N, C-alpha and C positions, 0 to 999 in steps of 0.2 A: 850648488854652493854648499860648502861645509859650514854648518851652523856654528861651529866653534873655531873658525879660522881667524887668526889674528895676524896682521901684517905689522912688522916692526921696522921703522925707517930711521936709521941712525948711522952716521959715518964713523962713529966709535963702535967698531965691530965687536970688541970685547964686551962692552956694556950691552949691546944689542943681543949678543948670544946669551949673556946672563939672563936678560929679560925673557928671551925665548925659552930657556931651560926652566925657569920658574913657571912660566905659563904652561909648558908641557907637563910639568909635575902636577899641575892642577887639572890635567886632562884636556887641555886645549891644543889645537893645532896652530903652531906659530912658525912664521917664516921671516927671515931677516933680509932686508935690502939696504944698500948703503947710500942711496940718493933718492931725491924726489922723482927724478926721471925714471929710475929703476922701479919705483913704486907705481908710477903711472903705467909702465909697461906690464907690470905684474897684475895690477887690478884690471887691465883690459882682458886678461886671461881668466881670472877668478876673483870675484869681488869678496873682500874680507867683511866679516861682521863687525870687527873692531880694528882700529889703526892706532898704534902708538908711534908717534913721530917726535924726533928732536925738533926744536925750533930752528936752530942754526944748522943748515945743511949746505953742501956745495950746490950752487945753482939757486933754485927757488927755496924759500924757507918752508917750514912745516905748515904754517898758516896758509901760505899760497898754495901748497900742495892740497890741503884740505878743501880750499875753495875750488880748485881745478877739478878735483874728484867730485865734489857736489854738483858742479855744472855738468859733469859727465853722467850724472845720475847715480853715482855710488852712494849708498846709504849705509853708513857704518858709524859705530860709536867711535869718537875721536878723543885721544888724549895726547896733549903736547907736553913734552918733558924738556926742561932747560935749566941750565945753571944760571941763566940770565933772568932775574926775577924783577926787573924794572917794570913799572906799570904799563908802559907801551907794549912790551913783549906779551905780558899776561893779557892785556886787553885785545891785542891782535889775535891771540889764540882763542880767546873766548868769542870774539866777533866771528871767527871762522867756525864756531859751533863746537869747540873742543873744551874739555876739562883741562886744567893746567896742574902739573905736578912738578915742583922744583927738584933739581938735583942738589945734593945727593938724594937719590930716590928713597922714598918710603914704599917698599915693595908691597906692603899690605894695602896701602891706599891705592896704588896702581892696580893691583888685582881687583879690588872692590870696584873701581871705575870701569875696568874691562868687563867684569861680570855683569854690570848693569846693561851693557850693550849686547850681551849674549842672552839675556833673560827673555 
C-alpha cells in the first residue's frame, strides 16, 4: 500500500480533479472516482490512507460509503466535503468518523486534514 495514497470520491469531476492536482503538488498520490460504488471497487484493490468524499453522491452517500469501508476493514483518514452544511449532514459525516469541510473548499484546511491521516 502506498503510504501517501488518497482516494477522492466526487461526481463533480472538475472539482475532484482540482483536489487531486493540489494533493499531487504536495507530493501525494491521488486518484479520482465518481461514485461510492467505484470507490468500493477501487479500495478492494488498493486501500487508501485517506479518503476525501463528497457527501451527496449517486447511490449511497459519503457517510454510508465510509461506514461500508470501515466494516470491510479499511482504515483511512476520512474527510467529507459538502455544500450542504445542515446539522444532520455534518453529524452524519462525523458519526461515520470523518472530518467535515464545507464547500466552497478551503484547500489549506483540506490539506491539513489529509496530512493528519498520512502522518
